[in-house]
C-alpha positions as YAML, in Angstrom:
chain: A
units: angstrom
residues:
- id: 1
  name: UNK
  ca: [225.12, 38.31, 182.67]
- id: 2
  name: UNK
  ca: [226.40, 40.13, 185.78]
- id: 3
  name: UNK
  ca: [229.82, 41.68, 186.19]
- id: 4
  name: UNK
  ca: [232.04, 39.53, 188.46]
- id: 5
  name: UNK
  ca: [233.54, 42.62, 190.08]
- id: 6
  name: UNK
  ca: [230.14, 43.83, 191.26]
- id: 7
  name: UNK
  ca: [229.40, 42.70, 194.85]
- id: 8
  name: UNK
  ca: [226.37, 40.49, 195.49]
- id: 9
  name: UNK
  ca: [223.44, 41.80, 197.53]
- id: 10
  name: UNK
  ca: [224.64, 39.92, 200.65]
- id: 11
  name: UNK
  ca: [228.19, 41.29, 200.34]
- id: 12
  name: UNK
  ca: [226.85, 44.80, 199.85]
- id: 13
  name: UNK
  ca: [224.61, 44.42, 202.90]
- id: 14
  name: UNK
  ca: [227.52, 43.11, 205.01]
- id: 15
  name: UNK
  ca: [229.64, 46.09, 203.92]
- id: 16
  name: UNK
  ca: [226.89, 48.50, 205.04]
- id: 17
  name: UNK
  ca: [226.43, 47.03, 208.54]
- id: 18
  name: UNK
  ca: [229.16, 49.04, 210.30]
- id: 19
  name: UNK
  ca: [227.87, 52.24, 208.66]
- id: 20
  name: UNK
  ca: [224.40, 51.27, 209.83]
- id: 21
  name: UNK
  ca: [225.60, 50.89, 213.41]
- id: 22
  name: UNK
  ca: [227.51, 54.20, 213.16]
- id: 23
  name: UNK
  ca: [224.40, 55.91, 211.73]
- id: 24
  name: UNK
  ca: [226.15, 57.19, 208.61]
- id: 25
  name: UNK
  ca: [224.01, 55.49, 205.96]
- id: 26
  name: UNK
  ca: [221.79, 57.40, 203.57]
- id: 27
  name: UNK
  ca: [218.03, 57.09, 204.07]
- id: 28
  name: UNK
  ca: [217.57, 54.64, 201.18]
- id: 29
  name: UNK
  ca: [220.46, 52.40, 202.31]
- id: 30
  name: UNK
  ca: [219.20, 52.53, 205.90]
- id: 31
  name: UNK
  ca: [215.72, 51.45, 204.74]
- id: 32
  name: UNK
  ca: [217.30, 48.56, 202.81]
- id: 33
  name: UNK
  ca: [219.24, 47.39, 205.88]
- id: 34
  name: UNK
  ca: [216.14, 47.78, 208.10]
- id: 35
  name: UNK
  ca: [214.16, 45.58, 205.69]
- id: 36
  name: UNK
  ca: [216.94, 42.96, 205.69]
- id: 37
  name: UNK
  ca: [217.12, 43.03, 209.51]
- id: 38
  name: UNK
  ca: [213.35, 42.50, 209.77]
- id: 39
  name: UNK
  ca: [213.59, 39.45, 207.52]
- id: 40
  name: UNK
  ca: [216.74, 37.81, 208.94]
- id: 41
  name: UNK
  ca: [217.17, 37.11, 212.69]
- id: 42
  name: UNK
  ca: [220.82, 36.02, 212.19]
- id: 43
  name: UNK
  ca: [221.57, 39.42, 210.70]
- id: 44
  name: UNK
  ca: [219.91, 41.12, 213.69]
- id: 45
  name: UNK
  ca: [222.16, 39.08, 216.01]
- id: 46
  name: UNK
  ca: [225.20, 40.15, 213.99]
- id: 47
  name: UNK
  ca: [224.20, 43.82, 214.25]
- id: 48
  name: UNK
  ca: [223.70, 43.46, 218.01]
- id: 49
  name: UNK
  ca: [227.17, 41.92, 218.35]
- id: 50
  name: UNK
  ca: [228.63, 44.73, 216.23]
- id: 51
  name: UNK
  ca: [226.92, 47.34, 218.42]
- id: 52
  name: UNK
  ca: [228.33, 45.68, 221.56]
- id: 53
  name: UNK
  ca: [231.83, 45.57, 220.07]
- id: 54
  name: UNK
  ca: [231.61, 49.24, 219.05]
- id: 55
  name: UNK
  ca: [230.44, 50.16, 222.58]
- id: 56
  name: UNK
  ca: [233.40, 48.28, 224.06]
- id: 57
  name: UNK
  ca: [235.75, 50.14, 221.75]
- id: 58
  name: UNK
  ca: [234.28, 53.49, 222.76]
- id: 59
  name: UNK
  ca: [234.90, 52.66, 226.44]
- id: 60
  name: UNK
  ca: [238.63, 52.24, 225.89]
- id: 61
  name: UNK
  ca: [240.84, 55.12, 226.93]
- id: 62
  name: UNK
  ca: [242.77, 56.61, 224.08]
- id: 63
  name: UNK
  ca: [246.33, 57.26, 225.09]
- id: 64
  name: UNK
  ca: [248.67, 59.08, 222.75]
- id: 65
  name: UNK
  ca: [251.54, 57.08, 221.33]
- id: 66
  name: UNK
  ca: [254.91, 57.81, 222.90]
- id: 67
  name: UNK
  ca: [256.95, 60.28, 220.84]
- id: 68
  name: UNK
  ca: [259.81, 57.84, 220.34]
- id: 69
  name: UNK
  ca: [257.56, 55.03, 219.05]
- id: 70
  name: UNK
  ca: [258.19, 55.72, 215.37]
- id: 71
  name: UNK
  ca: [261.96, 55.82, 215.78]
- id: 72
  name: UNK
  ca: [261.90, 52.63, 217.89]
- id: 73
  name: UNK
  ca: [259.81, 50.77, 215.31]
- id: 74
  name: UNK
  ca: [262.05, 51.99, 212.49]
- id: 75
  name: UNK
  ca: [265.19, 50.83, 214.32]
- id: 76
  name: UNK
  ca: [263.62, 47.43, 215.06]
- id: 77
  name: UNK
  ca: [262.64, 46.91, 211.43]
- id: 78
  name: UNK
  ca: [266.10, 48.01, 210.28]
- id: 79
  name: UNK
  ca: [267.79, 45.61, 212.68]
- id: 80
  name: UNK
  ca: [265.55, 42.64, 211.86]
- id: 81
  name: UNK
  ca: [265.65, 43.18, 208.09]
- id: 82
  name: UNK
  ca: [269.44, 43.55, 208.04]
- id: 83
  name: UNK
  ca: [269.11, 47.00, 206.48]
- id: 84
  name: UNK
  ca: [266.79, 46.10, 203.58]
- id: 85
  name: UNK
  ca: [264.09, 48.41, 204.93]
- id: 86
  name: UNK
  ca: [264.65, 51.87, 206.37]
- id: 87
  name: UNK
  ca: [268.23, 51.91, 205.14]
- id: 88
  name: UNK
  ca: [270.53, 54.47, 206.68]
- id: 89
  name: UNK
  ca: [269.90, 57.84, 205.19]
- id: 90
  name: UNK
  ca: [272.23, 59.19, 202.55]
- id: 91
  name: UNK
  ca: [273.80, 62.65, 202.56]
- id: 92
  name: UNK
  ca: [271.00, 63.94, 200.34]
- id: 93
  name: UNK
  ca: [268.42, 62.77, 202.87]
- id: 94
  name: UNK
  ca: [270.19, 64.34, 205.85]
- id: 95
  name: UNK
  ca: [271.19, 67.68, 204.30]
- id: 96
  name: UNK
  ca: [268.56, 69.83, 202.55]
- id: 97
  name: UNK
  ca: [268.87, 70.15, 198.77]
- id: 98
  name: UNK
  ca: [269.24, 73.94, 198.95]
- id: 99
  name: UNK
  ca: [272.31, 73.66, 201.16]
- id: 100
  name: UNK
  ca: [273.89, 71.12, 198.81]
- id: 101
  name: UNK
  ca: [273.16, 73.41, 195.85]
- id: 102
  name: UNK
  ca: [274.76, 76.43, 197.53]
- id: 103
  name: UNK
  ca: [277.86, 74.41, 198.46]
- id: 104
  name: UNK
  ca: [278.14, 73.11, 194.88]
- id: 105
  name: UNK
  ca: [277.88, 76.65, 193.44]
- id: 106
  name: UNK
  ca: [280.55, 77.94, 195.84]
- id: 107
  name: UNK
  ca: [282.91, 75.04, 194.98]
- id: 108
  name: UNK
  ca: [282.34, 75.62, 191.25]
- id: 109
  name: UNK
  ca: [283.04, 79.35, 191.71]
- id: 110
  name: UNK
  ca: [286.30, 78.60, 193.53]
- id: 111
  name: UNK
  ca: [287.40, 76.23, 190.76]
- id: 112
  name: UNK
  ca: [286.60, 78.76, 188.03]
- id: 113
  name: UNK
  ca: [288.42, 81.54, 189.93]
- id: 114
  name: UNK
  ca: [291.46, 79.30, 190.39]
- id: 115
  name: UNK
  ca: [291.55, 78.45, 186.69]
- id: 116
  name: UNK
  ca: [291.22, 82.10, 185.66]
- id: 117
  name: UNK
  ca: [294.02, 83.23, 187.93]
- id: 118
  name: UNK
  ca: [296.36, 80.38, 186.98]
- id: 119
  name: UNK
  ca: [298.98, 80.81, 184.25]
- id: 120
  name: UNK
  ca: [298.90, 77.12, 183.39]
- id: 121
  name: UNK
  ca: [295.63, 75.51, 182.57]
- id: 122
  name: UNK
  ca: [293.97, 78.88, 182.35]
- id: 123
  name: UNK
  ca: [290.54, 79.46, 180.89]
- id: 124
  name: UNK
  ca: [291.59, 82.76, 179.34]
- id: 125
  name: UNK
  ca: [294.04, 83.47, 176.58]
- id: 126
  name: UNK
  ca: [296.75, 86.02, 177.31]
- id: 127
  name: UNK
  ca: [296.43, 88.21, 174.20]
- id: 128
  name: UNK
  ca: [299.67, 90.13, 174.84]
- id: 129
  name: UNK
  ca: [301.86, 86.99, 174.88]
- id: 130
  name: UNK
  ca: [300.24, 84.90, 172.20]
- id: 131
  name: UNK
  ca: [299.66, 86.26, 168.74]
- id: 132
  name: UNK
  ca: [296.60, 85.00, 166.95]
- id: 133
  name: UNK
  ca: [297.21, 82.06, 164.64]
- id: 134
  name: UNK
  ca: [297.80, 82.92, 160.97]
- id: 135
  name: UNK
  ca: [294.87, 82.44, 158.61]
- id: 136
  name: UNK
  ca: [294.77, 79.19, 156.73]
- id: 137
  name: UNK
  ca: [295.75, 79.56, 153.09]
- id: 138
  name: UNK
  ca: [293.91, 77.39, 150.63]
- id: 139
  name: UNK
  ca: [295.74, 76.72, 147.39]
- id: 140
  name: UNK
  ca: [293.65, 77.21, 144.26]
- id: 141
  name: UNK
  ca: [292.93, 74.04, 142.33]
- id: 142
  name: UNK
  ca: [294.09, 74.03, 138.69]
...
């Protein structure tokens, strides 16, 4: 019984054709494709068509994409999807994490300094004004 995920010989051969045309097959795979080409004229025609298509592709001039292409595509997708894709960036996306961390530490330091210098709501206990509470006396049980 064969595994259903394993490709058949024809599918495997079809998958190797573009590598054959590119010349990137190993020697054993190349020999297998050569044998199949010798036996099947339809396959030879397919390889010839693939070679012609690859030659046409090589003739095309490659022009670099315009620098604003990505931004334009992103804006188009955002507009057409009503914001479901490429949503507007949040503060955390626009400002680096390190900057947010430094700002948070500074704000926390200011709050702590304000609480320490305040007489109401202070974090420290003024030992000169407030005597320590008396110890709790526990009555002996008879």
